[in-house]
N, C-alpha and C positions, 0 to 999 in steps of 0.2 A: 892463451889458455886453451889447450887442446884436450879433449876427452875422447877416448876410443869407445865407440858404441857397437856392441855386438848385435847384429840383426840377421834374420834368416831371409835374405832376399836372393842374391846371386853371389857366386864366388867372388866376383870383382867388387861387389858392394858389401861384402860381409863385414868389413871393418870400416866404419865411417868416423871421420874426425868431426866433432861437433864444435861449431864456432858461434859465438854471440858477438856480433860486430856492431858497435855504435855508429850510426850514420846520421847525417842531417835529414831534416824533414823533407827537403826538396828532393834528394836522391831517393828516399824511401817512397815518396809519393809518385815520383816518375816511374819507378820500377813497378809499383802496384797498378798504376794507370795503364802502363804498357801491357802487363800481364792480363788485366781485365779486358782491354780492347781486343787483344789477339784471341783470348779465350772466347769472347763473345762472338767475334766475327770470322775467325779462321780455324783455330786449333783448340778444340775443347779439352785436349789432354795436356796442354801446357800448364806447368806449375812453376811457382817461384823457385822452388828447389832446383828443378831442371834448368831453368833459365840461368840461375846463379852458377850452376855447375858448368854450363856452356860458356858463360862469360869468363870463368876462370880458365877453362881449357883453351879458349881462343887466345887469351892473354899469354898463357904459357907457350902456345904454339908460335905466337908472334915474337916472343922473346927468346925462343929456343936457341937461335944462332946469334944472339947479341953478344958482341965483344965489349969489354969494358970501355973501350974508346968510343963506342957508338951510343952509350947511355947518355941521355941528355943530362946536363948538370943543372943544379939549382942556380937560379939567378937572383940577384938582389935588387929590390925596388927601394930607392931612397926618396923620401919625401918629408916635408915639414907640415905640421899641423898646429893650429892655435891651441894654447893651453886649455881654454874652456872646452874645446872640442875633444881634446885628449881625456879630460875628466869625464865628459859625457860618455865616451867610448868605454872607459874603465868601469863606470857605473853599470852600463849595459852588459858588459862582459860578466860582472859579478852577479847580476840578476840571472843571466843565462846559465852560469855555472851551477845554479841551484837545480836546474832541470837537465843539464847535459854534463855528465861526469868529467870529461876531458876537454872542456871548452877553453879556448885561450884567445888572447888578443890577435894572434896570428890568424887563427881560424875566423875570427870576426872580420878582419881585414879582407881575407880571401873571399868570404861570403859577400862582402860589400862590393868587391871588384867584379865577381861573377854576376851578381845581380845587376850592376851597372852595365856590364857587357851585354847581358840578356836584353836590357832595355835599349841599348844604343847601337848594337852591331848592325841593325837594319839600316841605320843612317849611312854607315860606310858602304853598305851594299848598294843603296840607292845612289849615292854619289858616284860609285864605280859604274853603275849602269848608265847614268847620265853621261859620264865621260865616254863610254863606249858608243853611245848613241850620237854624241856630238862628233866623234871621230868618224863614224859611218856617214854622217850627213856632209862632212867635208870632202869625202871621196866621191 
């Protein structure tokens, strides 16, 4: 849903597309925290609007010369869950749908995986650091 907004700013910004994008609490909080920290400690002029515009421009620049063959494809994770666990997930998704318009089981699983990775990735990093240290001590 795009709406053209006429504003008297500058010629390049005279027509702005207005977007309302639903995002998860985690992403929303991360963006706000970042903006707050940078605004408090470094750049008083930073705004969420400008930060979002920069993020979009950077992604467009990064993908400017992307060929269809270089776009990463979706992958499929296959797994099995016990029936009571499935029912609990479905119940949680239904509760969340009351507060998030386009919520789905897929989104719930993705959040679960990202949250688990956030908690566990440090373990893999520690294991790799120990491996490097043990290799150094052998030399």
